[in-house]
C-alpha positions in Angstrom: 146.9 -44.2 254.0 144.8 -44.2 257.1 143.7 -47.6 258.3 141.3 -49.1 260.8 141.3 -52.5 262.5 138.0 -54.3 262.7 137.3 -57.8 264.2 134.6 -59.9 262.6 133.0 -63.2 263.3 133.5 -65.6 260.4 132.3 -69.2 260.7 132.2 -68.8 264.4 135.8 -67.7 264.7 137.0 -64.2 265.4 138.9 -62.9 262.4 140.6 -59.5 262.3 140.8 -57.6 259.1 142.9 -54.5 258.2 140.7 -52.1 256.3 141.7 -49.0 254.5 139.4 -46.0 254.6 140.1 -45.2 250.9 140.3 -48.0 248.4 142.3 -46.6 245.5 145.3 -47.7 243.6 144.8 -51.4 243.8 142.9 -54.6 243.1 139.5 -55.6 244.4 139.4 -59.4 244.8 135.7 -60.6 244.7 135.3 -64.0 246.3 132.5 -66.6 246.4 134.0 -67.6 249.8 133.0 -70.9 251.4 129.5 -71.8 250.3 127.3 -73.0 253.3 129.8 -71.6 255.8 130.3 -67.9 255.1 128.9 -65.0 253.0 130.9 -63.9 250.1 133.8 -61.4 250.6 135.9 -58.8 248.9 139.6 -58.4 249.6 141.7 -55.4 248.4 145.3 -55.4 247.4 147.1 -52.0 247.6 149.9 -51.4 245.1 151.5 -48.7 247.2 151.3 -50.5 250.5 151.9 -53.9 249.0 149.3 -55.2 251.5 145.9 -56.8 251.5 142.8 -55.7 253.4 140.8 -58.8 254.0 136.9 -59.0 254.2 136.9 -55.3 253.4 133.2 -54.9 252.9 132.4 -56.5 256.2 135.0 -54.3 257.9 133.4 -51.2 256.4 129.9 -52.3 257.3 129.8 -54.1 260.7 126.8 -56.4 260.8 126.4 -56.5 257.0 127.7 -58.9 254.4 127.7 -59.5 250.7 125.2 -62.1 249.5 125.7 -65.8 249.0 128.0 -66.8 246.1 129.1 -63.5 244.7 130.1 -64.1 241.1 130.2 -60.6 239.5 130.9 -56.9 240.3 131.0 -53.7 238.3 132.6 -50.4 239.0 130.5 -47.5 237.7 130.0 -43.9 238.8 131.9 -44.2 242.0 130.0 -47.3 243.1 130.6 -51.0 243.1 127.6 -53.3 242.3 128.2 -56.7 243.8 126.0 -59.5 242.3 125.4 -62.6 244.4 123.4 -65.6 243.2 121.3 -65.5 246.4 121.0 -63.3 249.5 122.9 -64.3 252.7 120.3 -64.7 255.5 119.3 -61.1 256.4 122.7 -59.5 256.2 123.5 -59.4 252.5 121.4 -59.2 249.4 121.5 -60.5 245.8 122.6 -57.0 244.7 124.7 -54.8 247.0 125.6 -51.3 246.1 128.7 -49.8 247.8 130.8 -46.7 247.6 133.9 -47.7 245.6 136.4 -45.8 247.7 135.1 -46.6 251.2 133.0 -49.8 250.5 130.3 -48.3 252.7 126.9 -49.8 251.9 124.4 -47.7 249.9 121.8 -50.4 249.2 121.3 -54.1 249.7 118.5 -55.8 247.7 117.3 -59.3 248.6 114.9 -60.1 245.8 115.1 -59.5 242.1 111.9 -61.1 240.9 112.1 -64.7 241.9 115.5 -65.3 240.3 119.1 -65.6 241.2 121.4 -62.7 240.3 124.1 -63.1 237.6 125.7 -59.8 236.5 125.3 -56.0 236.4 125.8 -53.5 233.6 125.8 -49.7 233.9 123.9 -48.3 230.9 124.3 -44.6 231.7 124.4 -42.3 234.7 120.9 -43.2 235.8 120.2 -46.7 234.7 121.7 -50.2 234.9 120.6 -53.7 234.0 120.7 -56.8 236.2 120.9 -60.2 234.6 119.4 -63.2 236.4 118.7 -66.9 236.1 115.3 -65.9 234.7 115.7 -62.7 232.6 117.0 -59.1 232.8 115.7 -56.3 235.0 116.2 -52.5 234.8 117.8 -50.7 237.8 117.4 -47.1 238.8 120.9 -46.0 239.9 119.7 -42.8 241.5 117.3 -44.5 243.9 119.0 -47.9 244.0 115.7 -49.7 243.1 114.9 -52.6 240.8 112.6 -51.8 237.9 110.7 -54.0 235.5 111.8 -57.1 233.7 112.7 -56.8 230.0 109.7 -58.4 228.2 110.5 -61.5 226.2 113.5 -62.7 228.2 112.7 -65.5 230.7 115.8 -67.6 230.5 119.2 -67.3 232.2 121.5 -64.4 231.1 125.1 -64.1 232.1 127.4 -61.2 231.4 126.3 -58.2 229.4 128.0 -55.4 227.4 126.9 -52.1 225.9 127.7 -51.6 222.2 126.2 -49.1 219.7 123.3 -48.2 221.9 122.4 -51.8 222.5 122.8 -54.1 225.5 124.0 -57.5 224.5 123.4 -60.3 227.0 125.0 -63.7 226.8 122.5 -66.6 227.2 123.2 -70.3 227.0 123.4 -70.5 223.2 121.4 -67.3 222.7 122.5 -63.7 222.4 119.9 -61.3 223.6 119.9 -57.8 221.9 118.2 -55.1 223.9 117.4 -51.5 222.9 119.2 -49.6 225.8 117.0 -46.5 225.4 113.6 -48.2 225.1 114.3 -51.2 227.4 112.9 -53.6 224.8 114.1 -56.8 223.4 115.1 -56.2 219.8 116.0 -59.7 218.7 117.7 -62.9 219.7 120.6 -64.5 217.9 121.3 -68.2 218.1 125.0 -68.9 218.7 125.7 -72.4 219.7 127.9 -72.9 222.8 128.0 -69.2 223.4 129.8 -68.6 226.7 130.2 -64.8 227.1 130.1 -61.5 225.3 132.8 -58.8 225.3 133.9 -55.7 223.4 137.2 -54.5 222.1 137.2 -50.7 221.5 133.5 -50.7 221.0 133.4 -53.7 218.7 131.3 -56.6 220.1 132.3 -60.2 220.1 131.0 -63.5 221.6 133.1 -66.4 222.9 132.1 -69.8 221.8 133.2 -73.0 223.6 131.5 -76.3 223.5 133.6 -77.8 226.2 131.9 -77.0 229.5 134.3 -78.9 231.8 138.0 -79.7 231.4 140.3 -79.3 228.5 138.7 -79.2 225.0 138.9 -82.2 222.8 139.7 -82.3 219.1 136.0 -82.2 218.4 135.2 -79.2 220.6 134.2 -75.8 219.0 136.5 -73.0 220.1 135.9 -69.6 218.6 135.6 -65.9 219.0 132.9 -64.4 216.8 132.7 -60.8 215.6 129.2 -59.3 215.5 127.8 -56.8 213.1 127.6 -53.3 214.6 124.1 -52.8 213.4 122.4 -56.2 213.2 124.5 -58.0 215.9 124.6 -61.0 213.7 127.8 -63.0 213.4 130.0 -61.7 210.6 133.5 -63.2 211.2 134.7 -66.3 213.0 138.1 -66.3 214.7 139.0 -70.0 215.3 141.4 -70.7 218.1 142.7 -73.8 219.7 141.2 -72.8 223.0 138.6 -70.0 223.6 137.6 -68.6 227.0 135.7 -70.8 229.3 132.1 -72.0 229.1 130.6 -72.1 232.6 126.9 -72.7 232.0 127.1 -75.9 234.1 127.2 -73.4 237.1 127.5 -69.9 235.8 130.6 -67.8 236.6 132.0 -64.8 234.9 134.2 -66.2 232.2 134.6 -63.3 229.7 138.2 -62.7 228.6 140.3 -59.9 230.1 140.8 -57.2 227.4 143.8 -54.9 226.8 141.8 -52.5 224.6 144.8 -50.4 223.6 146.7 -53.4 222.1 143.6 -55.4 221.2 144.8 -58.5 223.2 142.7 -61.0 225.1 143.9 -62.9 228.2 141.9 -65.8 229.7 141.8 -69.1 231.4 140.5 -71.6 228.7 139.1 -74.2 231.1 138.5 -74.9 234.8 141.6 -76.2 236.6 144.2 -75.3 234.0 147.6 -74.0 235.2 148.1 -71.3 232.6 146.8 -68.2 230.9 146.2 -68.1 227.2 146.7 -65.0 225.0 145.0 -64.1 221.7 146.2 -61.1 219.7 143.2 -59.9 217.7 145.3 -57.7 215.4 147.5 -60.5 214.2 145.3 -63.5 214.9 148.0 -65.0 217.0 147.1 -67.5 219.8 149.5 -68.4 222.5 148.1 -71.3 224.6 150.6 -71.3 227.5 151.4 -67.6 227.5 151.8 -67.6 231.3 152.2 -70.8 233.3 151.6 -70.6 237.1 154.2 -71.6 239.6 154.1 -74.9 241.5 150.7 -76.5 241.8 148.6 -73.4 241.3 145.6 -73.8 239.0 142.5 -71.8 238.0 139.2 -71.8 239.9 137.0 -70.4 237.1 138.6 -67.7 235.1 139.8 -65.0 237.4 142.0 -63.1 235.0 141.9 -59.3 234.7 143.8 -56.6 232.9 144.6 -53.5 234.9 144.5 -50.6 232.4 146.0 -48.1 234.9 149.3 -50.1 235.3 149.2 -52.4 232.2 149.3 -55.5 234.4 147.8 -58.9 233.8 146.3 -60.1 237.1 145.2 -63.6 238.1 144.0 -65.4 241.2 144.8 -69.1 241.6 144.4 -71.9 244.1 145.9 -75.4 244.7 142.7 -77.4 244.6 139.2 -77.7 246.2 140.5 -79.1 249.4 143.3 -76.5 249.8 143.1 -73.1 251.5 146.2 -71.9 249.6 145.2 -69.0 247.3 147.5 -66.6 245.4 147.4 -63.2 243.7 149.7 -63.1 240.7 150.6 -59.9 238.8 152.4 -60.0 235.4 153.7 -57.6 232.8 152.3 -57.8 229.3 155.4 -59.7 228.2 154.4 -62.5 230.6 157.2 -61.8 233.2 156.0 -61.9 236.8 155.9 -58.8 238.9 154.4 -60.2 242.0 153.1 -63.4 243.5 151.4 -63.1 246.9 150.1 -66.0 248.9 146.9 -64.8 250.5 145.7 -65.5 254.0 144.6 -69.1 254.3 140.9 -69.5 253.7 138.5 -71.0 251.2 138.2 -67.8 249.1 137.1 -69.4 245.8 137.7 -66.2 243.8 135.2 -64.9 241.3 136.6 -61.7 239.8 139.1 -58.9 240.0 138.5 -55.2 239.4 140.9 -52.3 239.4 140.8 -49.0 241.4 142.7 -46.1 239.9 145.2 -44.3 242.1 144.1 -40.8 243.2 147.5 -39.4 242.5 150.5 -40.6 240.5 150.1 -44.3 239.8 152.4 -46.6 241.7 153.9 -49.9 240.6 154.3 -52.9 242.9 158.0 -52.3 243.5 158.6 -48.5 243.2 156.8 -45.2 242.9 156.7 -44.2 239.2 157.5 -40.7 238.1 154.6 -38.6 236.7 154.0 -39.3 233.0 153.8 -36.6 230.4 151.0 -36.8 227.8 152.1 -36.8 224.2 148.6 -37.0 222.6 145.0 -37.7 223.2 142.8 -39.3 220.5 139.1 -40.3 220.5 137.8 -43.4 218.6 134.1 -43.8 217.9 132.1 -47.1 217.4 132.8 -46.9 213.7 136.6 -46.8 214.2 136.9 -43.1 213.2 139.6 -41.1 215.0 139.5 -37.5 216.1 141.2 -35.0 218.4 137.8 -34.1 219.8 135.3 -36.6 221.3 132.4 -37.7 219.0 128.8 -37.6 220.2 127.9 -40.8 222.0 130.4 -43.4 223.0 134.1 -42.9 222.6 137.3 -44.7 223.5 139.8 -42.1 224.7 143.3 -43.1 224.0 146.1 -41.2 225.9 149.6 -41.7 224.6 152.5 -40.7 226.9 156.0 -39.6 225.9 157.5 -42.8 227.3 155.6 -44.7 224.6 152.9 -46.2 226.9 149.2 -45.6 226.4 145.9 -46.0 228.2 142.4 -46.2 226.9 139.1 -45.4 228.7 135.5 -45.5 227.6 133.6 -42.2 227.8 130.2 -40.9 226.8 129.7 -37.4 225.4 
């Protein structure tokens, strides 16, 4: 992989970053960075090179930065949409659109109404939604321009998902249901202590957690709630000892990581915990300390992701608010550790991890894997029906290989 070396100024100190010209086969690490001192950053870990490109966006765009307190990012259509709560001076906006492979800037938008940005959702090839501290806005992906606000939503909305032609947005105790074609608010659903919304193979759920800081008490409400595919009303409650985090005290992305093929959730249940919990939705089995971090590592927020290309659980940790020691941890789905990498010392304050598919044969952390042979391909629609050919609308494409492994991807026909 061709690389370039770029020197940047960070907090008044020259800092050199190694930047790849093609970000594939690895992990994007989106960071808040040090509020009041630096703009937000994105680092990239390459599986093949077993190396990290630090401050990769700044290296690809000299003189430009991400915004202030980047909390969310989405990969869609060859782009990454970075969402920052605020713009950073004149160099980085509340929403930054970059090429996913090169991280070269395509657009940087300072103002979205008069609100702070929360999250981005790609609705189709042409349209996206931006959630903010004061409602939801449409976004034209072809022109990279912000459209109008969705009428009827004036409160804070966090993460969003697309399910059954509807966009579901997580508010603080309120689920917002939006018609994705008409850009209109269909209804609101009151769900006390709602923290995030997520889907598993097209089925929508919300996470409920009444403990907004620290470990839950015996009186805390901890649930995952299944939503009706048509009405989006709650239809089944899955009680757990600890659900995924509630971060409405200072919104961060806290939705659980989803292994869609095996219908398993991985998440950090509360700020500062030293473990990852697992919930198997097929069996209803909850494992509180499924993975326990080494040493004094704990969670800042809930930076847990599932890499569908390599079937890895990925987590970023730190050693406390006054420490500059941060780690990237990679695990197999049985909980065994594949890799623990101490990152370059800095106040990264991680927000999220995303995964870039390798352009050729996927590589593991330790060795180059041989090419896999496909055994079968199936398509599953939103009603759970299976076919050898894709259904009209949204599908989950499930590819099974001869070695017994499988991968799933969402597609739209």
